[in-house]
DRENDORO-452300 format. One line per field, with one value per residue: x, y, z of N, C-alpha, C in turn; residue in one letter. Coordinates in Angstrom, 2 decimals. Atoms other than C-alpha are relative to their C-alpha. Example, Ala and Ser with C-alpha at 12.3 -4.5 7.8 and 13.67 -1.06 7.14 Angstrom:
# DRENDORO-452300
n_u: [0.89:-0.82]
n_v: [-1.19:-1.19]
n_w: [0.00:-0.06]
ca_u: [12.30:13.67]
ca_v: [-4.50:-1.06]
ca_w: [7.80:7.14]
c_u: [0.90:-0.77]
c_v: [1.20:1.09]
c_w: [0.00:0.73]
type: [a:s]
//
This chain:
# DRENDORO-452300
n_u: [-0.88:-1.00:0.71:0.21:-1.31:-0.29:0.80:-0.54:-1.26:0.32:0.50:-1.15:-0.79:0.75:-0.13:-1.42:-0.45:0.86:-0.78:-0.64:1.04:0.43:-1.09:-0.79:-0.07:-0.67:-1.39:-0.90:0.63:-1.00:-0.28:1.19:0.06:-1.13:0.30:1.10:-0.44:-1.06:0.29:1.43:0.27:-0.19:1.21:-0.41:-0.40:1.22:0.67:-0.78:0.25:1.38:0.07:-0.74:0.77:1.23:-0.32:0.11:-1.30:-0.03:-0.39:-1.11:0.38:-0.27:-0.08:-1.41:-0.47:0.63:-0.62:-1.36:0.13:0.39:-1.18:-0.96:0.51:-0.14:-1.43:-0.40:0.52:-0.77:-1.32:0.16:0.19:-1.30:-0.88:0.47:-0.31:1.19:-0.25:-1.39:-0.51:0.58:1.42:0.01:-0.30:1.13:1.15:-0.37:0.14:1.44:0.57:-0.48:0.30:1.24:-0.21:-0.37:1.08:-0.29:-0.67:0.41:0.86:-0.73:-0.80:0.86:-0.38:0.94:0.22]
n_v: [-0.24:1.06:1.22:-0.08:0.22:1.43:0.74:-0.29:0.72:1.42:0.16:-0.18:1.23:1.06:-0.22:0.11:1.40:0.83:0.85:1.08:0.96:0.73:0.78:0.77:1.42:0.12:0.47:-1.14:-0.81:-0.80:-1.19:-0.85:-0.62:-0.92:-1.21:-0.68:-0.60:-0.99:-1.03:-0.28:-1.41:-0.84:0.21:0.80:1.28:0.68:0.45:1.12:1.15:0.44:0.68:1.25:0.89:0.49:0.57:1.45:0.60:0.90:1.36:0.45:0.82:1.40:0.77:0.19:1.07:1.25:0.37:0.46:1.33:0.94:0.23:0.79:1.37:0.61:0.24:1.11:1.22:0.23:0.47:1.37:0.86:0.08:0.85:1.39:0.45:-0.08:-1.04:-0.20:-1.33:-0.98:-0.15:-0.72:-1.41:-0.58:-0.14:-0.98:-1.31:-0.25:-0.33:-1.31:-1.08:0.25:0.77:-0.76:-0.15:0.58:-0.98:0.17:-1.11:-1.27:-0.24:-0.09:-1.01:-1.12:-0.21]
n_w: [1.13:0.03:0.39:1.44:0.62:-0.17:0.99:1.32:0.09:0.14:1.37:0.86:-0.08:0.67:1.45:0.33:0.04:0.86:0.91:-0.76:-0.38:1.21:0.59:-0.96:0.36:1.30:-0.13:-0.20:-1.05:-0.72:0.80:-0.02:-1.33:-0.10:0.77:-0.66:-1.26:0.18:1.01:0.08:-0.35:1.18:0.81:1.16:-0.58:-0.41:1.22:0.53:-0.88:0.21:1.30:-0.16:-0.86:0.64:1.31:0.11:0.28:1.14:-0.34:0.83:1.14:-0.28:1.23:0.31:-0.87:0.43:1.27:-0.30:-0.62:1.06:0.83:-0.78:-0.09:1.32:0.21:-0.87:0.60:1.22:-0.40:-0.49:1.17:0.67:-0.81:0.13:1.35:0.85:0.99:0.41:-0.32:0.93:-0.37:-1.27:0.26:0.74:-0.91:-1.02:0.63:0.16:-1.31:-0.44:0.95:0.72:1.22:1.19:0.97:1.31:0.84:1.40:0.42:-0.08:1.19:1.18:1.00:0.17:1.44]
ca_u: [-27.15:-24.51:-27.07:-27.85:-24.14:-23.79:-26.63:-25.18:-21.77:-23.28:-25.14:-21.94:-20.00:-22.76:-22.65:-18.83:-18.48:-21.18:-18.57:-16.74:-19.98:-20.95:-17.51:-16.44:-17.14:-15.33:-11.93:-10.33:-12.14:-8.91:-8.27:-11.85:-11.81:-8.35:-9.40:-12.61:-10.91:-7.88:-9.35:-13.10:-12.93:-11.92:-15.32:-13.51:-11.94:-15.37:-16.85:-13.99:-14.48:-18.23:-17.85:-15.28:-17.58:-20.68:-18.90:-19.71:-16.67:-15.71:-15.44:-12.22:-12.43:-12.69:-12.85:-9.10:-8.38:-10.85:-9.32:-5.81:-6.91:-8.53:-5.36:-3.15:-5.38:-5.38:-1.59:-1.17:-3.42:-1.53:1.80:0.55:-0.57:2.84:4.67:2.51:3.52:0.05:1.40:4.56:6.80:5.41:1.76:2.52:4.03:1.12:-1.57:0.33:0.47:-3.28:-4.07:-1.95:-2.63:-5.88:-6.41:-4.85:-7.30:-7.59:-5.32:-7.03:-9.58:-6.95:-5.23:-8.18:-7.52:-9.12:-10.70]
ca_v: [21.92:19.35:16.61:17.78:17.84:14.31:13.06:14.78:13.25:9.76:10.18:11.42:8.36:6.05:7.56:7.69:3.92:2.72:1.58:-0.42:-2.04:-2.97:-4.26:-6.14:-9.59:-8.89:-10.49:-7.02:-5.83:-4.66:-2.26:-0.99:-0.33:1.25:3.66:4.43:5.10:6.99:8.86:8.90:12.39:13.69:12.72:11.46:8.73:7.91:7.69:5.43:3.16:3.06:2.17:-0.48:-1.92:-2.19:-3.26:-6.78:-9.01:-10.79:-14.55:-16.16:-17.88:-21.57:-22.63:-22.14:-24.36:-26.99:-26.97:-27.34:-30.30:-31.92:-31.48:-32.83:-35.89:-36.57:-36.21:-38.59:-41.19:-40.80:-41.23:-44.37:-45.82:-45.03:-46.69:-49.82:-49.99:-49.28:-46.28:-45.84:-42.84:-41.08:-41.77:-40.53:-37.26:-36.67:-37.28:-35.24:-32.30:-32.67:-32.59:-29.50:-27.50:-29.03:-31.18:-30.02:-28.66:-30.34:-28.65:-29.87:-27.01:-24.35:-24.76:-24.18:-22.30:-18.90:-18.47]
ca_w: [23.25:24.18:23.72:20.17:19.30:20.67:18.46:15.41:16.13:16.49:13.19:11.56:12.81:11.59:8.10:8.14:8.72:6.29:3.69:6.36:7.50:3.94:2.93:6.06:4.51:1.24:0.54:0.52:3.66:5.33:2.46:2.38:6.13:5.92:3.17:5.02:8.36:7.02:4.05:4.68:6.11:2.65:1.20:-1.93:0.23:1.62:-1.90:-3.05:-0.01:-0.63:-4.31:-3.43:-0.75:-2.94:-6.13:-7.22:-7.24:-10.41:-10.18:-11.34:-14.70:-13.85:-17.49:-17.89:-14.90:-16.10:-19.60:-18.18:-16.03:-19.08:-21.14:-18.34:-17.93:-21.69:-21.84:-18.91:-20.54:-23.82:-22.08:-20.31:-23.67:-25.17:-22.26:-22.63:-26.30:-27.68:-29.61:-31.63:-31.07:-34.15:-33.18:-29.66:-30.96:-33.38:-30.74:-28.16:-30.57:-31.26:-27.53:-26.91:-30.09:-31.36:-34.44:-37.69:-40.25:-43.61:-46.08:-49.26:-49.32:-48.68:-52.07:-54.38:-57.60:-58.00:-61.44]
c_u: [1.04:-0.61:-0.23:1.31:0.37:-0.77:0.53:1.31:-0.23:-0.51:1.15:0.86:-0.70:0.16:1.45:0.43:-0.92:0.82:0.70:-1.00:-0.44:1.10:0.74:0.09:0.70:1.43:0.99:-0.55:1.01:0.30:-1.18:-0.08:1.13:-0.25:-1.09:0.47:0.99:-0.37:-1.48:-0.35:0.14:-1.20:0.35:0.44:-1.21:-0.73:0.74:-0.25:-1.41:-0.13:0.68:-0.81:-1.23:0.25:-0.07:1.35:-0.09:0.49:1.16:-0.49:0.43:0.18:1.45:0.57:-0.55:0.64:1.40:-0.03:-0.35:1.20:1.02:-0.43:0.18:1.46:0.50:-0.47:0.77:1.39:-0.04:-0.15:1.33:0.95:-0.38:0.30:-1.18:0.16:1.48:0.43:-0.64:-1.47:-0.13:0.21:-1.17:-1.18:0.29:-0.17:-1.48:-0.65:0.38:-0.49:-1.33:0.29:0.35:-1.18:0.41:0.56:-0.45:-0.85:0.73:0.75:-0.84:0.47:-1.09:-0.14:-0.25]
c_v: [-1.11:-1.31:-0.03:-0.26:-1.48:-0.83:0.21:-0.76:-1.50:-0.29:0.12:-1.26:-1.16:0.11:-0.22:-1.45:-0.92:-0.84:-1.17:-1.07:-0.83:-0.94:-0.92:-1.48:-0.23:-0.50:1.14:0.94:0.88:1.30:0.97:0.76:1.01:1.31:0.79:0.73:1.14:1.14:0.36:1.44:0.92:-0.04:-0.82:-1.38:-0.81:-0.56:-1.19:-1.26:-0.55:-0.76:-1.36:-1.01:-0.58:-0.65:-1.52:-0.57:-0.93:-1.37:-0.42:-0.95:-1.44:-0.82:-0.25:-1.14:-1.34:-0.50:-0.54:-1.38:-1.05:-0.33:-0.86:-1.46:-0.73:-0.31:-1.17:-1.33:-0.37:-0.55:-1.43:-0.97:-0.18:-0.92:-1.47:-0.57:0.05:1.03:0.04:1.40:1.07:0.23:0.80:1.49:0.70:0.25:1.02:1.42:0.36:0.40:1.42:1.12:-0.16:-0.75:0.92:0.05:-0.66:1.08:-0.08:1.19:1.33:0.33:0.05:1.10:1.07:0.26:1.44]
c_w: [-0.15:-0.45:-1.51:-0.75:0.10:-1.02:-1.42:-0.21:-0.20:-1.41:-0.99:0.00:-0.71:-1.52:-0.43:-0.20:-0.81:-0.98:0.71:0.38:-1.20:-0.48:0.95:-0.33:-1.34:0.21:0.26:1.08:0.74:-0.76:0.00:1.33:0.17:-0.75:0.70:1.26:-0.25:-0.94:-0.11:0.28:-1.21:-0.94:-1.24:0.48:0.42:-1.22:-0.60:0.83:-0.21:-1.32:0.08:0.81:-0.71:-1.36:0.04:-0.40:-1.19:0.46:-0.89:-1.09:0.25:-1.26:-0.40:0.83:-0.44:-1.30:0.23:0.63:-1.05:-0.88:0.75:0.11:-1.33:-0.30:0.83:-0.57:-1.26:0.33:0.52:-1.16:-0.74:0.76:-0.09:-1.38:-0.94:-1.10:-0.35:0.38:-0.88:0.35:1.30:-0.22:-0.71:0.94:1.10:-0.55:-0.17:1.32:0.40:-0.91:-0.73:-1.29:-1.17:-0.96:-1.31:-0.90:-1.44:-0.48:-0.04:-1.29:-1.26:-0.92:-0.07:-1.47:-0.30]
type: [m:l:e:a:v:s:y:i:f:i:i:y:l:f:i:y:f:i:p:s:a:i:g:y:k:k:p:n:a:k:w:i:i:g:v:n:v:l:l:g:w:t:v:i:g:w:i:i:a:m:i:w:a:v:r:k:e:s:k:p:d:r:s:i:e:a:n:q:k:r:i:n:k:a:l:q:e:l:e:d:s:h:k:r:g:a:l:s:d:i:e:y:q:i:k:r:r:e:i:i:f:g:p:e:e:e:k:s:g:a:t:e:k:i:s]
//
């Protein structure tokens, strides 16, 4: 009888720590293991830890960083050209605004008369 209880307890522990085993390589592994250990006995805590462990992680949006680097590089090149005297102050301000905010749209088509 004691042997059967021991096997059941071992199986219970194995099932109890499945979320921790799945999530141990995740960036938030400490939180997954903490929820599993502290709240896994509530079943709801175990389910939350399991969902958290198997959930696919979203990748950070690198396009924003790449765009910011591109803008910074263009601004630096523009500033270098201005310092060398290749651009006047007005040309520098216009091109700087275009780099930061994008080129201005043509305004000639916006003032058409409606018949």
